[in-house]
mmCIF file of the N, C-alpha and C atoms, coordinates in Angstrom:
data_MODEL
# 
_entry.id   MODEL 
# 
loop_
_atom_site.group_PDB 
_atom_site.id 
_atom_site.type_symbol 
_atom_site.label_atom_id 
_atom_site.label_alt_id 
_atom_site.label_comp_id 
_atom_site.label_asym_id 
_atom_site.label_entity_id 
_atom_site.label_seq_id 
_atom_site.pdbx_PDB_ins_code 
_atom_site.Cartn_x 
_atom_site.Cartn_y 
_atom_site.Cartn_z 
_atom_site.occupancy 
_atom_site.B_iso_or_equiv 
_atom_site.pdbx_formal_charge 
_atom_site.auth_seq_id 
_atom_site.auth_comp_id 
_atom_site.auth_asym_id 
_atom_site.auth_atom_id 
_atom_site.pdbx_PDB_model_num 
ATOM 1   N N  . MET A 1 1  ? -46.512 62.321 -15.205 1.00 0.00 ? 1  MET A N  1 
ATOM 2   C CA . MET A 1 1  ? -45.136 62.434 -15.274 1.00 0.00 ? 1  MET A CA 1 
ATOM 3   C C  . MET A 1 1  ? -44.785 63.872 -15.183 1.00 0.00 ? 1  MET A C  1 
ATOM 4   N N  . LYS A 1 2  ? -43.576 64.083 -14.475 1.00 0.00 ? 2  LYS A N  1 
ATOM 5   C CA . LYS A 1 2  ? -43.131 65.527 -14.215 1.00 0.00 ? 2  LYS A CA 1 
ATOM 6   C C  . LYS A 1 2  ? -41.856 65.540 -14.935 1.00 0.00 ? 2  LYS A C  1 
ATOM 7   N N  . PHE A 1 3  ? -41.656 66.817 -15.593 1.00 0.00 ? 3  PHE A N  1 
ATOM 8   C CA . PHE A 1 3  ? -40.385 67.179 -16.315 1.00 0.00 ? 3  PHE A CA 1 
ATOM 9   C C  . PHE A 1 3  ? -39.733 68.434 -15.821 1.00 0.00 ? 3  PHE A C  1 
ATOM 10  N N  . LEU A 1 4  ? -38.454 68.435 -15.871 1.00 0.00 ? 4  LEU A N  1 
ATOM 11  C CA . LEU A 1 4  ? -37.676 69.637 -15.852 1.00 0.00 ? 4  LEU A CA 1 
ATOM 12  C C  . LEU A 1 4  ? -36.875 69.902 -17.122 1.00 0.00 ? 4  LEU A C  1 
ATOM 13  N N  . VAL A 1 5  ? -37.135 70.911 -17.752 1.00 0.00 ? 5  VAL A N  1 
ATOM 14  C CA . VAL A 1 5  ? -36.526 71.254 -19.045 1.00 0.00 ? 5  VAL A CA 1 
ATOM 15  C C  . VAL A 1 5  ? -35.293 72.163 -18.824 1.00 0.00 ? 5  VAL A C  1 
ATOM 16  N N  . GLY A 1 6  ? -34.168 71.619 -19.344 1.00 0.00 ? 6  GLY A N  1 
ATOM 17  C CA . GLY A 1 6  ? -32.863 72.344 -19.164 1.00 0.00 ? 6  GLY A CA 1 
ATOM 18  C C  . GLY A 1 6  ? -32.686 73.617 -19.953 1.00 0.00 ? 6  GLY A C  1 
ATOM 19  N N  . ALA A 1 7  ? -31.823 74.339 -19.477 1.00 0.00 ? 7  ALA A N  1 
ATOM 20  C CA . ALA A 1 7  ? -31.579 75.788 -20.148 1.00 0.00 ? 7  ALA A CA 1 
ATOM 21  C C  . ALA A 1 7  ? -31.261 75.646 -21.541 1.00 0.00 ? 7  ALA A C  1 
ATOM 22  N N  . GLN A 1 8  ? -30.633 74.615 -22.038 1.00 0.00 ? 8  GLN A N  1 
ATOM 23  C CA . GLN A 1 8  ? -30.307 74.482 -23.494 1.00 0.00 ? 8  GLN A CA 1 
ATOM 24  C C  . GLN A 1 8  ? -31.499 74.201 -24.459 1.00 0.00 ? 8  GLN A C  1 
ATOM 25  N N  . LEU A 1 9  ? -32.554 73.807 -23.760 1.00 0.00 ? 9  LEU A N  1 
ATOM 26  C CA . LEU A 1 9  ? -33.706 73.636 -24.472 1.00 0.00 ? 9  LEU A CA 1 
ATOM 27  C C  . LEU A 1 9  ? -34.762 74.792 -24.423 1.00 0.00 ? 9  LEU A C  1 
ATOM 28  N N  . PRO A 1 10 ? -35.553 75.057 -25.398 1.00 0.00 ? 10 PRO A N  1 
ATOM 29  C CA . PRO A 1 10 ? -36.441 76.238 -25.302 1.00 0.00 ? 10 PRO A CA 1 
ATOM 30  C C  . PRO A 1 10 ? -37.469 76.153 -24.335 1.00 0.00 ? 10 PRO A C  1 
ATOM 31  N N  . ARG A 1 11 ? -37.835 77.269 -23.670 1.00 0.00 ? 11 ARG A N  1 
ATOM 32  C CA . ARG A 1 11 ? -38.911 77.340 -22.690 1.00 0.00 ? 11 ARG A CA 1 
ATOM 33  C C  . ARG A 1 11 ? -40.177 76.912 -23.368 1.00 0.00 ? 11 ARG A C  1 
ATOM 34  N N  . ARG A 1 12 ? -40.379 77.093 -24.597 1.00 0.00 ? 12 ARG A N  1 
ATOM 35  C CA . ARG A 1 12 ? -41.520 76.682 -25.360 1.00 0.00 ? 12 ARG A CA 1 
ATOM 36  C C  . ARG A 1 12 ? -41.837 75.282 -25.131 1.00 0.00 ? 12 ARG A C  1 
ATOM 37  N N  . LEU A 1 13 ? -40.755 74.375 -25.035 1.00 0.00 ? 13 LEU A N  1 
ATOM 38  C CA . LEU A 1 13 ? -40.980 72.941 -24.862 1.00 0.00 ? 13 LEU A CA 1 
ATOM 39  C C  . LEU A 1 13 ? -41.633 72.723 -23.446 1.00 0.00 ? 13 LEU A C  1 
ATOM 40  N N  . ALA A 1 14 ? -41.306 73.499 -22.561 1.00 0.00 ? 14 ALA A N  1 
ATOM 41  C CA . ALA A 1 14 ? -42.026 73.306 -21.226 1.00 0.00 ? 14 ALA A CA 1 
ATOM 42  C C  . ALA A 1 14 ? -43.461 73.689 -21.395 1.00 0.00 ? 14 ALA A C  1 
ATOM 43  N N  . HIS A 1 15 ? -43.748 74.674 -22.180 1.00 0.00 ? 15 HIS A N  1 
ATOM 44  C CA . HIS A 1 15 ? -45.085 75.160 -22.399 1.00 0.00 ? 15 HIS A CA 1 
ATOM 45  C C  . HIS A 1 15 ? -45.852 74.089 -23.087 1.00 0.00 ? 15 HIS A C  1 
ATOM 46  N N  . VAL A 1 16 ? -45.301 73.396 -24.061 1.00 0.00 ? 16 VAL A N  1 
ATOM 47  C CA . VAL A 1 16 ? -45.915 72.416 -24.832 1.00 0.00 ? 16 VAL A CA 1 
ATOM 48  C C  . VAL A 1 16 ? -46.335 71.175 -24.004 1.00 0.00 ? 16 VAL A C  1 
ATOM 49  N N  . LEU A 1 17 ? -45.273 70.762 -23.191 1.00 0.00 ? 17 LEU A N  1 
ATOM 50  C CA . LEU A 1 17 ? -45.478 69.541 -22.374 1.00 0.00 ? 17 LEU A CA 1 
ATOM 51  C C  . LEU A 1 17 ? -46.518 69.936 -21.377 1.00 0.00 ? 17 LEU A C  1 
ATOM 52  N N  . HIS A 1 18 ? -46.553 71.126 -20.790 1.00 0.00 ? 18 HIS A N  1 
ATOM 53  C CA . HIS A 1 18 ? -47.535 71.553 -19.807 1.00 0.00 ? 18 HIS A CA 1 
ATOM 54  C C  . HIS A 1 18 ? -48.881 71.519 -20.465 1.00 0.00 ? 18 HIS A C  1 
ATOM 55  N N  . GLY A 1 19 ? -48.891 71.992 -21.653 1.00 0.00 ? 19 GLY A N  1 
ATOM 56  C CA . GLY A 1 19 ? -50.252 71.984 -22.412 1.00 0.00 ? 19 GLY A CA 1 
ATOM 57  C C  . GLY A 1 19 ? -50.743 70.628 -22.772 1.00 0.00 ? 19 GLY A C  1 
ATOM 58  N N  . ALA A 1 20 ? -49.919 69.660 -22.684 1.00 0.00 ? 20 ALA A N  1 
ATOM 59  C CA . ALA A 1 20 ? -50.211 68.265 -22.950 1.00 0.00 ? 20 ALA A CA 1 
ATOM 60  C C  . ALA A 1 20 ? -50.663 67.588 -21.677 1.00 0.00 ? 20 ALA A C  1 
ATOM 61  N N  . GLY A 1 21 ? -50.605 68.338 -20.592 1.00 0.00 ? 21 GLY A N  1 
ATOM 62  C CA . GLY A 1 21 ? -51.059 67.787 -19.354 1.00 0.00 ? 21 GLY A CA 1 
ATOM 63  C C  . GLY A 1 21 ? -49.992 67.269 -18.415 1.00 0.00 ? 21 GLY A C  1 
ATOM 64  N N  . TYR A 1 22 ? -48.640 67.589 -18.749 1.00 0.00 ? 22 TYR A N  1 
ATOM 65  C CA . TYR A 1 22 ? -47.606 67.079 -17.823 1.00 0.00 ? 22 TYR A CA 1 
ATOM 66  C C  . TYR A 1 22 ? -47.227 68.193 -16.908 1.00 0.00 ? 22 TYR A C  1 
ATOM 67  N N  . ASP A 1 23 ? -46.739 67.928 -15.686 1.00 0.00 ? 23 ASP A N  1 
ATOM 68  C CA . ASP A 1 23 ? -46.251 68.859 -14.669 1.00 0.00 ? 23 ASP A CA 1 
ATOM 69  C C  . ASP A 1 23 ? -44.828 69.100 -15.128 1.00 0.00 ? 23 ASP A C  1 
ATOM 70  N N  . THR A 1 24 ? -44.684 70.381 -15.643 1.00 0.00 ? 24 THR A N  1 
ATOM 71  C CA . THR A 1 24 ? -43.313 70.696 -16.279 1.00 0.00 ? 24 THR A CA 1 
ATOM 72  C C  . THR A 1 24 ? -42.872 72.064 -15.805 1.00 0.00 ? 24 THR A C  1 
ATOM 73  N N  . LEU A 1 25 ? -41.530 72.135 -15.514 1.00 0.00 ? 25 LEU A N  1 
ATOM 74  C CA . LEU A 1 25 ? -40.816 73.401 -15.225 1.00 0.00 ? 25 LEU A CA 1 
ATOM 75  C C  . LEU A 1 25 ? -39.688 73.405 -16.185 1.00 0.00 ? 25 LEU A C  1 
ATOM 76  N N  . HIS A 1 26 ? -39.254 74.772 -16.333 1.00 0.00 ? 26 HIS A N  1 
ATOM 77  C CA . HIS A 1 26 ? -38.001 74.967 -17.076 1.00 0.00 ? 26 HIS A CA 1 
ATOM 78  C C  . HIS A 1 26 ? -36.991 75.506 -16.093 1.00 0.00 ? 26 HIS A C  1 
ATOM 79  N N  . THR A 1 27 ? -35.717 75.418 -16.354 1.00 0.00 ? 27 THR A N  1 
ATOM 80  C CA . THR A 1 27 ? -34.777 75.969 -15.425 1.00 0.00 ? 27 THR A CA 1 
ATOM 81  C C  . THR A 1 27 ? -34.958 77.399 -15.191 1.00 0.00 ? 27 THR A C  1 
ATOM 82  N N  . LEU A 1 28 ? -35.542 78.142 -15.972 1.00 0.00 ? 28 LEU A N  1 
ATOM 83  C CA . LEU A 1 28 ? -35.899 79.542 -15.766 1.00 0.00 ? 28 LEU A CA 1 
ATOM 84  C C  . LEU A 1 28 ? -36.889 79.715 -14.599 1.00 0.00 ? 28 LEU A C  1 
ATOM 85  N N  . ASP A 1 29 ? -37.580 78.534 -14.266 1.00 0.00 ? 29 ASP A N  1 
ATOM 86  C CA . ASP A 1 29 ? -38.493 78.692 -13.166 1.00 0.00 ? 29 ASP A CA 1 
ATOM 87  C C  . ASP A 1 29 ? -37.853 78.463 -11.864 1.00 0.00 ? 29 ASP A C  1 
ATOM 88  N N  . LEU A 1 30 ? -36.625 78.048 -11.823 1.00 0.00 ? 30 LEU A N  1 
ATOM 89  C CA . LEU A 1 30 ? -35.860 77.784 -10.643 1.00 0.00 ? 30 LEU A CA 1 
ATOM 90  C C  . LEU A 1 30 ? -35.290 79.100 -9.981  1.00 0.00 ? 30 LEU A C  1 
ATOM 91  N N  . PRO A 1 31 ? -34.997 79.089 -8.690  1.00 0.00 ? 31 PRO A N  1 
ATOM 92  C CA . PRO A 1 31 ? -34.544 80.301 -8.119  1.00 0.00 ? 31 PRO A CA 1 
ATOM 93  C C  . PRO A 1 31 ? -33.286 80.945 -8.829  1.00 0.00 ? 31 PRO A C  1 
ATOM 94  N N  . ALA A 1 32 ? -32.292 80.044 -9.230  1.00 0.00 ? 32 ALA A N  1 
ATOM 95  C CA . ALA A 1 32 ? -31.108 80.604 -9.856  1.00 0.00 ? 32 ALA A CA 1 
ATOM 96  C C  . ALA A 1 32 ? -31.198 80.616 -11.444 1.00 0.00 ? 32 ALA A C  1 
ATOM 97  N N  . ARG A 1 33 ? -32.405 80.280 -11.834 1.00 0.00 ? 33 ARG A N  1 
ATOM 98  C CA . ARG A 1 33 ? -32.727 80.422 -13.289 1.00 0.00 ? 33 ARG A CA 1 
ATOM 99  C C  . ARG A 1 33 ? -31.854 79.585 -14.052 1.00 0.00 ? 33 ARG A C  1 
ATOM 100 N N  . ASN A 1 34 ? -31.311 80.045 -15.152 1.00 0.00 ? 34 ASN A N  1 
ATOM 101 C CA . ASN A 1 34 ? -30.508 79.271 -16.014 1.00 0.00 ? 34 ASN A CA 1 
ATOM 102 C C  . ASN A 1 34 ? -29.058 79.218 -15.412 1.00 0.00 ? 34 ASN A C  1 
ATOM 103 N N  . LEU A 1 35 ? -28.785 79.740 -14.363 1.00 0.00 ? 35 LEU A N  1 
ATOM 104 C CA . LEU A 1 35 ? -27.363 79.695 -13.775 1.00 0.00 ? 35 LEU A CA 1 
ATOM 105 C C  . LEU A 1 35 ? -27.428 78.559 -12.627 1.00 0.00 ? 35 LEU A C  1 
ATOM 106 N N  . THR A 1 36 ? -28.493 77.704 -12.618 1.00 0.00 ? 36 THR A N  1 
ATOM 107 C CA . THR A 1 36 ? -28.591 76.561 -11.768 1.00 0.00 ? 36 THR A CA 1 
ATOM 108 C C  . THR A 1 36 ? -27.529 75.556 -12.293 1.00 0.00 ? 36 THR A C  1 
ATOM 109 N N  . THR A 1 37 ? -26.683 74.992 -11.335 1.00 0.00 ? 37 THR A N  1 
ATOM 110 C CA . THR A 1 37 ? -25.744 74.015 -11.735 1.00 0.00 ? 37 THR A CA 1 
ATOM 111 C C  . THR A 1 37 ? -26.335 72.676 -12.192 1.00 0.00 ? 37 THR A C  1 
ATOM 112 N N  . ASP A 1 38 ? -25.517 71.848 -12.834 1.00 0.00 ? 38 ASP A N  1 
ATOM 113 C CA . ASP A 1 38 ? -26.028 70.560 -13.216 1.00 0.00 ? 38 ASP A CA 1 
ATOM 114 C C  . ASP A 1 38 ? -26.353 69.660 -11.904 1.00 0.00 ? 38 ASP A C  1 
ATOM 115 N N  . GLN A 1 39 ? -25.508 69.834 -10.941 1.00 0.00 ? 39 GLN A N  1 
ATOM 116 C CA . GLN A 1 39 ? -25.671 69.091 -9.721  1.00 0.00 ? 39 GLN A CA 1 
ATOM 117 C C  . GLN A 1 39 ? -27.058 69.497 -8.960  1.00 0.00 ? 39 GLN A C  1 
ATOM 118 N N  . GLU A 1 40 ? -27.315 70.857 -8.957  1.00 0.00 ? 40 GLU A N  1 
ATOM 119 C CA . GLU A 1 40 ? -28.562 71.334 -8.386  1.00 0.00 ? 40 GLU A CA 1 
ATOM 120 C C  . GLU A 1 40 ? -29.742 70.765 -9.160  1.00 0.00 ? 40 GLU A C  1 
ATOM 121 N N  . ILE A 1 41 ? -29.651 70.857 -10.503 1.00 0.00 ? 41 ILE A N  1 
ATOM 122 C CA . ILE A 1 41 ? -30.757 70.320 -11.378 1.00 0.00 ? 41 ILE A CA 1 
ATOM 123 C C  . ILE A 1 41 ? -31.070 68.937 -11.096 1.00 0.00 ? 41 ILE A C  1 
ATOM 124 N N  . THR A 1 42 ? -29.955 68.135 -11.038 1.00 0.00 ? 42 THR A N  1 
ATOM 125 C CA . THR A 1 42 ? -30.163 66.598 -10.793 1.00 0.00 ? 42 THR A CA 1 
ATOM 126 C C  . THR A 1 42 ? -30.747 66.493 -9.445  1.00 0.00 ? 42 THR A C  1 
ATOM 127 N N  . ARG A 1 43 ? -30.254 67.077 -8.349  1.00 0.00 ? 43 ARG A N  1 
ATOM 128 C CA . ARG A 1 43 ? -30.850 67.018 -7.143  1.00 0.00 ? 43 ARG A CA 1 
ATOM 129 C C  . ARG A 1 43 ? -32.279 67.394 -7.059  1.00 0.00 ? 43 ARG A C  1 
ATOM 130 N N  . PHE A 1 44 ? -32.622 68.486 -7.624  1.00 0.00 ? 44 PHE A N  1 
ATOM 131 C CA . PHE A 1 44 ? -33.917 68.957 -7.652  1.00 0.00 ? 44 PHE A CA 1 
ATOM 132 C C  . PHE A 1 44 ? -34.931 67.962 -8.473  1.00 0.00 ? 44 PHE A C  1 
ATOM 133 N N  . SER A 1 45 ? -34.424 67.460 -9.539  1.00 0.00 ? 45 SER A N  1 
ATOM 134 C CA . SER A 1 45 ? -35.238 66.490 -10.378 1.00 0.00 ? 45 SER A CA 1 
ATOM 135 C C  . SER A 1 45 ? -35.455 65.181 -9.534  1.00 0.00 ? 45 SER A C  1 
ATOM 136 N N  . ARG A 1 46 ? -34.460 64.733 -8.855  1.00 0.00 ? 46 ARG A N  1 
ATOM 137 C CA . ARG A 1 46 ? -34.641 63.543 -8.167  1.00 0.00 ? 46 ARG A CA 1 
ATOM 138 C C  . ARG A 1 46 ? -35.489 63.714 -6.906  1.00 0.00 ? 46 ARG A C  1 
ATOM 139 N N  . SER A 1 47 ? -35.427 64.788 -6.125  1.00 0.00 ? 47 SER A N  1 
ATOM 140 C CA . SER A 1 47 ? -36.147 65.018 -4.987  1.00 0.00 ? 47 SER A CA 1 
ATOM 141 C C  . SER A 1 47 ? -37.614 65.281 -5.333  1.00 0.00 ? 47 SER A C  1 
ATOM 142 N N  . GLY A 1 48 ? -37.972 65.832 -6.562  1.00 0.00 ? 48 GLY A N  1 
ATOM 143 C CA . GLY A 1 48 ? -39.304 66.122 -6.858  1.00 0.00 ? 48 GLY A CA 1 
ATOM 144 C C  . GLY A 1 48 ? -39.802 65.162 -7.810  1.00 0.00 ? 48 GLY A C  1 
ATOM 145 N N  . GLY A 1 49 ? -39.171 64.100 -8.022  1.00 0.00 ? 49 GLY A N  1 
ATOM 146 C CA . GLY A 1 49 ? -39.828 62.971 -8.920  1.00 0.00 ? 49 GLY A CA 1 
ATOM 147 C C  . GLY A 1 49 ? -39.958 63.464 -10.315 1.00 0.00 ? 49 GLY A C  1 
ATOM 148 N N  . ARG A 1 50 ? -39.067 64.343 -10.820 1.00 0.00 ? 50 ARG A N  1 
ATOM 149 C CA . ARG A 1 50 ? -39.108 64.894 -12.227 1.00 0.00 ? 50 ARG A CA 1 
ATOM 150 C C  . ARG A 1 50 ? -38.201 64.124 -13.144 1.00 0.00 ? 50 ARG A C  1 
ATOM 151 N N  . GLU A 1 51 ? -38.612 63.937 -14.353 1.00 0.00 ? 51 GLU A N  1 
ATOM 152 C CA . GLU A 1 51 ? -37.727 63.404 -15.423 1.00 0.00 ? 51 GLU A CA 1 
ATOM 153 C C  . GLU A 1 51 ? -36.824 64.630 -15.751 1.00 0.00 ? 51 GLU A C  1 
ATOM 154 N N  . ASP A 1 52 ? -35.511 64.358 -15.965 1.00 0.00 ? 52 ASP A N  1 
ATOM 155 C CA . ASP A 1 52 ? -34.661 65.515 -16.398 1.00 0.00 ? 52 ASP A CA 1 
ATOM 156 C C  . ASP A 1 52 ? -34.577 65.499 -17.880 1.00 0.00 ? 52 ASP A C  1 
ATOM 157 N N  . ALA A 1 53 ? -35.304 66.460 -18.507 1.00 0.00 ? 53 ALA A N  1 
ATOM 158 C CA . ALA A 1 53 ? -35.440 66.559 -19.929 1.00 0.00 ? 53 ALA A CA 1 
ATOM 159 C C  . ALA A 1 53 ? -34.160 66.909 -20.747 1.00 0.00 ? 53 ALA A C  1 
ATOM 160 N N  . ARG A 1 54 ? -33.003 67.108 -19.901 1.00 0.00 ? 54 ARG A N  1 
ATOM 161 C CA . ARG A 1 54 ? -31.796 67.366 -20.603 1.00 0.00 ? 54 ARG A CA 1 
ATOM 162 C C  . ARG A 1 54 ? -31.193 66.103 -21.240 1.00 0.00 ? 54 ARG A C  1 
ATOM 163 N N  . THR A 1 55 ? -31.560 64.947 -20.687 1.00 0.00 ? 55 THR A N  1 
ATOM 164 C CA . THR A 1 55 ? -30.995 63.741 -21.188 1.00 0.00 ? 55 THR A CA 1 
ATOM 165 C C  . THR A 1 55 ? -32.042 62.742 -21.092 1.00 0.00 ? 55 THR A C  1 
ATOM 166 N N  . ARG A 1 56 ? -31.690 61.558 -21.858 1.00 0.00 ? 56 ARG A N  1 
ATOM 167 C CA . ARG A 1 56 ? -32.537 60.344 -21.756 1.00 0.00 ? 56 ARG A CA 1 
ATOM 168 C C  . ARG A 1 56 ? -32.459 59.637 -20.386 1.00 0.00 ? 56 ARG A C  1 
ATOM 169 N N  . GLY A 1 57 ? -33.481 59.103 -19.885 1.00 0.00 ? 57 GLY A N  1 
ATOM 170 C CA . GLY A 1 57 ? -33.396 58.432 -18.630 1.00 0.00 ? 57 GLY A CA 1 
ATOM 171 C C  . GLY A 1 57 ? -33.272 59.204 -17.415 1.00 0.00 ? 57 GLY A C  1 
ATOM 172 N N  . GLY A 1 58 ? -33.358 60.415 -17.450 1.00 0.00 ? 58 GLY A N  1 
ATOM 173 C CA . GLY A 1 58 ? -33.372 61.236 -16.293 1.00 0.00 ? 58 GLY A CA 1 
ATOM 174 C C  . GLY A 1 58 ? -32.037 61.504 -15.525 1.00 0.00 ? 58 GLY A C  1 
ATOM 175 N N  . ALA A 1 59 ? -30.974 61.109 -16.174 1.00 0.00 ? 59 ALA A N  1 
ATOM 176 C CA . ALA A 1 59 ? -29.632 61.313 -15.494 1.00 0.00 ? 59 ALA A CA 1 
ATOM 177 C C  . ALA A 1 59 ? -28.828 62.167 -16.409 1.00 0.00 ? 59 ALA A C  1 
ATOM 178 N N  . ALA A 1 60 ? -28.243 63.149 -15.857 1.00 0.00 ? 60 ALA A N  1 
ATOM 179 C CA . ALA A 1 60 ? -27.308 64.093 -16.565 1.00 0.00 ? 60 ALA A CA 1 
ATOM 180 C C  . ALA A 1 60 ? -26.083 63.241 -16.994 1.00 0.00 ? 60 ALA A C  1 
ATOM 181 N N  . HIS A 1 61 ? -25.606 63.675 -18.154 1.00 0.00 ? 61 HIS A N  1 
ATOM 182 C CA . HIS A 1 61 ? -24.297 63.056 -18.628 1.00 0.00 ? 61 HIS A CA 1 
ATOM 183 C C  . HIS A 1 61 ? -23.165 63.139 -17.591 1.00 0.00 ? 61 HIS A C  1 
ATOM 184 N N  . GLY A 1 62 ? -22.545 62.042 -17.450 1.00 0.00 ? 62 GLY A N  1 
ATOM 185 C CA . GLY A 1 62 ? -21.357 61.996 -16.501 1.00 0.00 ? 62 GLY A CA 1 
ATOM 186 C C  . GLY A 1 62 ? -21.804 61.836 -15.135 1.00 0.00 ? 62 GLY A C  1 
ATOM 187 N N  . MET A 1 63 ? -22.969 61.654 -14.743 1.00 0.00 ? 63 MET A N  1 
ATOM 188 C CA . MET A 1 63 ? -23.441 61.704 -13.405 1.00 0.00 ? 63 MET A CA 1 
ATOM 189 C C  . MET A 1 63 ? -23.580 60.186 -12.999 1.00 0.00 ? 63 MET A C  1 
# 
């Protein structure tokens, strides 16, 4: 399983998930870092087969 951890969550969570064997990125790892928009994060998550760790079920609120 792949995860993308959002800016409101600590980068440490991405490290913990990675240490547990999951392919994990934090928004700080993206080109725009924590300035990445919700739409860009959702698009990145869907195109890369990542679960969006900002919300349950992989979909951002209101999307």
